C-alpha positions as CSV (number, residue, x, y, z in Angstrom):
1,M,-6.9,-17.8,59.6
2,R,-10.2,-17.6,58.3
3,I,-9.4,-13.7,57.0
4,L,-6.1,-15.5,54.9
5,R,-8.6,-18.0,53.4
6,S,-10.7,-15.9,52.6
7,F,-8.7,-13.0,51.8
8,F,-6.9,-15.4,49.3
9,A,-10.4,-16.5,48.3
10,V,-11.2,-13.2,47.1
11,I,-7.8,-12.9,45.4
12,L,-8.1,-16.8,43.7
13,L,-12.3,-15.7,42.5
14,L,-10.7,-12.1,41.1
15,L,-7.9,-13.6,39.1
16,I,-11.1,-15.8,37.0
17,S,-12.7,-13.4,37.1
18,L,-9.8,-11.7,34.8
19,T,-9.0,-14.9,32.6
20,V,-12.7,-15.1,31.8
21,S,-13.4,-11.4,31.6
22,P,-16.6,-10.2,29.6
23,V,-13.6,-8.3,27.0
24,A,-12.6,-11.2,26.0
25,I,-15.9,-12.1,25.2
26,V,-16.5,-9.0,24.1
27,R,-13.6,-9.3,21.6
28,A,-14.9,-12.8,20.2
29,D,-18.1,-11.5,19.9
30,D,-16.3,-8.1,17.7
31,D,-14.1,-10.8,15.6
32,E,-16.9,-13.0,14.7
33,N,-18.6,-9.1,13.6
34,V,-15.6,-8.4,11.4
35,K,-15.1,-12.1,9.7
36,E,-18.4,-11.7,8.8
37,Q,-17.7,-7.7,7.3
38,I,-14.9,-9.3,5.2
39,I,-16.5,-11.9,3.5
40,R,-19.7,-9.5,2.9
41,L,-16.8,-7.2,1.3
42,Q,-14.7,-9.9,-0.6
43,D,-18.2,-10.5,-1.7
44,E,-19.0,-7.4,-3.0
45,E,-15.5,-6.9,-4.3
46,D,-16.1,-9.6,-6.7
47,R,-19.6,-8.7,-7.8
48,A,-17.8,-5.2,-8.8
49,L,-15.5,-7.0,-10.4
50,L,-18.2,-9.0,-12.0
51,R,-19.4,-5.6,-13.7
52,G,-16.4,-3.8,-13.9
53,D,-18.1,-1.0,-11.4
54,V,-14.8,1.3,-11.5
55,E,-16.3,3.5,-8.9
56,A,-17.1,0.1,-6.2
57,L,-13.3,-1.2,-7.1
58,D,-11.7,2.5,-6.1
59,R,-14.0,2.2,-3.2
60,F,-13.0,-1.5,-2.2
61,W,-8.8,-0.8,-2.6
62,A,-6.3,1.3,-0.9
63,D,-4.1,3.5,-2.8
64,E,-1.1,0.9,-2.4
65,L,-2.8,-1.8,-3.6
66,L,-0.9,-4.8,-4.7
67,Y,-2.4,-7.0,-7.2
68,P,-0.3,-9.5,-8.8
69,N,-1.3,-9.9,-12.4
70,D,-1.6,-13.3,-14.5
71,N,2.3,-12.4,-15.8
72,G,3.0,-12.1,-12.7
73,D,3.3,-8.7,-12.9
74,V,2.6,-6.8,-9.2
75,L,0.0,-3.9,-10.4
76,T,-0.7,-0.7,-8.3
77,K,-4.4,0.4,-7.5
78,A,-4.5,3.0,-10.6
79,Q,-2.9,-0.1,-13.1
80,R,-5.6,-2.5,-12.1
81,L,-8.3,-0.3,-12.1
82,A,-7.3,1.2,-15.6
83,E,-6.9,-3.0,-16.7
84,V,-10.5,-2.4,-15.7
85,R,-11.8,0.3,-17.4
86,A,-10.1,-1.0,-20.8
87,Q,-11.9,-4.6,-20.1
88,T,-8.7,-6.7,-20.3
89,H,-9.6,-8.5,-17.3
90,N,-13.1,-9.8,-17.9
91,F,-14.6,-11.9,-15.3
92,S,-17.4,-14.0,-15.8
93,V,-17.9,-16.3,-12.8
94,F,-16.3,-16.3,-10.0
95,R,-17.4,-19.3,-6.8
96,H,-15.5,-18.7,-3.4
97,D,-15.2,-22.0,-1.2
98,D,-13.7,-23.7,1.9
99,I,-13.4,-19.4,3.2
100,R,-11.0,-18.8,6.1
101,V,-10.9,-15.3,8.6
102,H,-8.0,-14.3,10.4
103,I,-8.5,-10.7,12.6
104,Y,-5.6,-9.1,13.5
105,N,-6.2,-5.8,16.3
106,G,-9.4,-6.1,15.0
107,N,-8.3,-3.6,12.1
108,T,-6.4,-6.0,9.8
109,A,-8.2,-9.0,8.7
110,V,-6.4,-11.5,6.3
111,I,-9.2,-13.8,4.4
112,S,-8.2,-16.8,2.6
113,G,-10.7,-19.4,0.7
114,Y,-11.2,-21.7,-2.3
115,S,-11.5,-19.7,-6.2
116,T,-13.7,-21.2,-9.3
117,T,-12.8,-18.3,-11.9
118,L,-13.8,-17.8,-14.9
119,K,-11.7,-15.1,-16.7
120,K,-9.9,-13.3,-19.9
121,Y,-7.4,-11.6,-19.2
122,K,-5.9,-9.3,-22.1
123,G,-8.0,-11.6,-24.6
124,R,-7.1,-15.8,-23.1
125,V,-9.4,-17.2,-21.4
126,S,-8.5,-18.6,-18.0
127,R,-10.1,-21.7,-15.8
128,G,-10.4,-21.3,-12.3
129,P,-9.3,-23.4,-9.6
130,R,-7.2,-20.7,-7.8
131,R,-6.6,-20.5,-3.8
132,F,-6.6,-16.7,-2.8
133,S,-5.7,-14.9,0.4
134,A,-6.7,-11.1,0.5
135,V,-5.5,-8.3,3.0
136,W,-7.9,-6.1,4.3
137,V,-7.3,-2.5,6.8
138,K,-9.8,-0.5,8.8
139,R,-8.6,2.9,8.4
140,N,-10.6,6.0,8.8
141,G,-13.5,3.6,10.1
142,R,-13.2,1.9,6.1
143,W,-12.0,-1.4,5.2
144,Q,-10.1,-1.2,2.4
145,M,-8.0,-4.2,0.1
146,V,-4.0,-4.2,0.7
147,A,-3.3,-6.9,-1.0
148,H,-4.2,-10.1,-3.0
149,Q,-2.4,-13.2,-4.2
150,R,-4.1,-16.2,-6.0
151,T,-2.2,-19.2,-7.1
152,D,-3.6,-21.7,-9.5
153,T,-4.2,-25.0,-7.7
154,S,-6.0,-28.5,-8.6
155,R,-8.5,-29.3,-6.1
156,Q,-7.5,-32.7,-4.7
């Protein structure tokens, strides 16, 4: 009977150790590191937009980028970069609040938040506030934005 109890105690400890495994703890730490990385990348992408830095934006944006413009057209990376080069979409103020990041399988991240912006698009001035979401994917060791969406809103 004592052997049977010892056996069950060992099995119970093994099961408990599997549910609180170091892998789960490492994964949580990894996710936090990725979240910080994504927030930093989003900030760098915003600063590149403010500067009109086509070279940096070309690195940040994946070739298959989907980026809706103010008219509701979904632009490709090439079209979006052309707008930046032509200075038809200029930002002068960016401020983000209420930032949230969700990580999926360690290689996909969705960032969302509340954005206050002042910009000019094809001669028309537009002021925030907006809600935004962006999807970042890690490929070949590098994070790139594959989609961006924003919705004009009023802050309650």
